[in-house]
C-alpha positions as CSV (number, residue, x, y, z in Angstrom):
1,M,-6.0,0.9,-3.9
2,S,-7.9,3.2,-6.2
3,G,-5.3,6.1,-6.3
4,D,-1.9,6.2,-7.9
5,V,0.1,7.1,-4.8
6,W,0.9,4.6,-2.0
7,T,1.5,6.4,1.3
8,E,2.6,4.9,4.6
9,E,-0.8,5.8,6.1
10,C,-2.6,4.0,3.3
11,I,-0.6,0.9,3.8
12,R,-1.0,0.9,7.6
13,A,-4.8,1.4,7.1
14,Y,-5.0,-2.3,5.9
15,G,-4.3,-3.4,9.5
16,V,-2.4,-6.7,10.1
17,R,-2.4,-8.0,6.6
18,M,-3.1,-6.7,3.1
19,P,-3.8,-8.3,-0.3
20,S,-0.6,-9.5,-1.8
21,V,-1.3,-7.8,-5.2
22,D,-1.6,-4.5,-3.4
23,A,1.7,-5.2,-1.5
24,V,3.5,-5.9,-4.8
25,Q,2.1,-2.7,-6.3
26,A,3.1,-0.6,-3.3
27,V,6.7,-2.0,-3.0
28,F,7.5,-2.1,-6.7
29,G,5.4,0.7,-8.1
30,C,3.9,-1.5,-10.8
31,G,0.3,-2.0,-12.1
32,A,-2.1,-4.8,-11.2
33,T,-1.2,-6.9,-14.2
34,R,2.5,-7.0,-13.4
35,A,1.7,-7.6,-9.8
36,Y,-0.4,-10.7,-10.6
37,E,2.3,-11.9,-13.0
38,A,4.9,-11.7,-10.2
39,L,2.6,-13.5,-7.8
40,R,1.8,-16.3,-10.3
41,S,5.4,-16.8,-11.3
42,G,6.5,-17.3,-7.7
43,E,9.2,-14.5,-7.9
44,D,11.1,-13.8,-4.7
45,L,9.4,-10.5,-3.7
46,G,11.3,-9.9,-0.5
47,F,8.2,-10.4,1.7
48,P,6.0,-13.4,2.4
49,V,2.9,-14.3,0.4
50,N,0.4,-16.5,2.2
51,K,-2.7,-18.2,0.8
52,L,-5.8,-17.5,2.9
53,G,-8.6,-19.4,1.3
54,R,-8.6,-18.3,-2.3
55,R,-6.8,-15.1,-1.6
56,Y,-3.2,-14.2,-1.3
57,V,-2.3,-12.0,1.7
58,T,0.9,-10.4,3.0
59,P,1.6,-9.1,6.5
60,T,1.5,-5.4,6.4
61,A,4.6,-5.2,8.7
62,D,6.6,-7.0,6.1
63,V,5.5,-4.5,3.4
64,L,6.5,-1.6,5.6
65,R,9.9,-3.3,6.2
66,A,10.4,-3.8,2.5
67,L,9.8,-0.1,2.0
68,G,12.3,0.8,4.7
69,L,9.6,2.0,7.2
70,E,9.7,0.8,10.7
71,Q,6.6,-0.9,12.1
72,Q,5.4,1.3,15.0
73,P,4.0,-0.7,17.9
74,A,0.2,-0.3,18.5
75,P,-0.6,2.0,21.4
76,L,-1.5,0.1,24.5
77,A,-4.9,0.8,26.1
78,T,-4.7,2.5,29.5
79,V,-6.0,0.1,32.1
80,R,-6.6,1.1,35.7
81,P,-5.4,-1.4,38.3
82,L,-8.2,-3.7,39.7
83,R,-8.1,-2.1,43.1
84,D,-9.1,1.2,41.5
85,Q,-12.1,-0.3,39.9
86,P,-15.5,0.6,41.4
87,G,-16.7,-2.2,43.7
88,A,-13.2,-3.8,43.9
89,A,-11.9,-4.9,47.3
């Protein structure tokens, strides 16, 4: 993140997962250097860190939980029953 303030909306904007370094910064309020140190040392951060190729990622829902924010379910799309579809029997 380029700004100094982490908001709930900013974190949710990552989608399903976010870079672990950003997750550490958002949860602990530290800078990138300290975040990388925490990741390299294997500290227990209170949320999972997964390796995806050469990158480390964290589920966004776990970051929100670590911050005491509830994960809101994604809105479901409205689907018309098949019988209401044009051309359906």
